[in-house]
N, C-alpha and C positions, 0 to 999 in steps of 0.2 A: 363318508367321511374319510377325511385324508388325514398324514398327521399334522396340519397347521390348527387343526380343530379337534385335537383328541385330548382335551384339558376343560374344552368349553363344560360348564357345568358341573367340575367336579371343583373344587373348592381347596382338596390335599393336594392338587398340583401345585407346585409352585416352581414349574420351570419346565421348558423343554428344551432338547438339545440335539443338536442337527450335527451329524456329523456326514461330508458329504452330500449330503441331499438337498431336495429342494425345498425352498418354501416361501410357496406363492401365498400372494395378498388374495383379499374378498375377491373374486370370480377370474381370480390369475392361472394358467395352469402349465403344467410342466412344462407341453411345448408353448406356451407364451416365451419363457423363461431361456427357453433354449436359443430361441430368434432377439431376444431382446437386446442380447449382451453380443456387438462384433468380435471377428476373430475366437469363440466360443473352436474345439475341437470336435466338442462332440458330436453336433449336429451333422454333420460330413462324413463323421464316423458310423452314422446309424447304419443298418441293412434291416431293410423290410421283408420281411413275408408271410405270407397269408394264410390263416387256416380258416377250418367250418367255423364263421360268423364273425371274423375279425381277422387282423393284422395284427402281427408282431413284432417287435424291435429291439435290435441285441446291438453291441457293439462290433462291428468285425473283426475278427481273429489277429485281421495283420495292422489292426490299427489301435486294437485293444491297450496294449503297455505306456502306449505314447499322451493317451488323453484319456486312460484310467486308472492306470498302475504305476507310474513312471516311477516310483520310487522304491519298486517294488525287484530285488532280481529276477533279469529274462525266464528262466526255468520258472520262477514262482511265477510270474506273469502270466505263460499262453498255459499253465495248468486253471489260473482264474479264467480264461479267457474264453478254453474249452469247456468249462464249468458255470459258465453264466448262466441266469436264466430270462428269460425275453421278458418282456412288459408289455401286453396289450399295448397299442394306438391311441383304444379308446381311453386308456385309464390316464395316458399323459395327456392327453385334450379335457378330459374331466376339469372343470370348473370349481375352484377351491369355496368349500363355506368358508362362514364367519373363522378368522385364527382366531388362537387363543390369547393370542398377546393384543 
């Protein structure tokens, strides 16, 4: 399950709010969205590192403020870059199921 199908089958959910997130259509993945729109600075700023069983991606700390936290003071952006959690590339490649919209 990804965030787009979180409300499927739950009639009491009236809407989903996305804040700085991917909102893929059915069958689309986060990686597909990254490559879909020219000019994105996120994809070239990703750094990939292997771990047992896969690969993690995170935003290169040198690029972090420019591509992820441009409206944040430099010192806070450095802390955010240092504390970011990586994402497994397999999670970004997983196609979305039926979205709630």
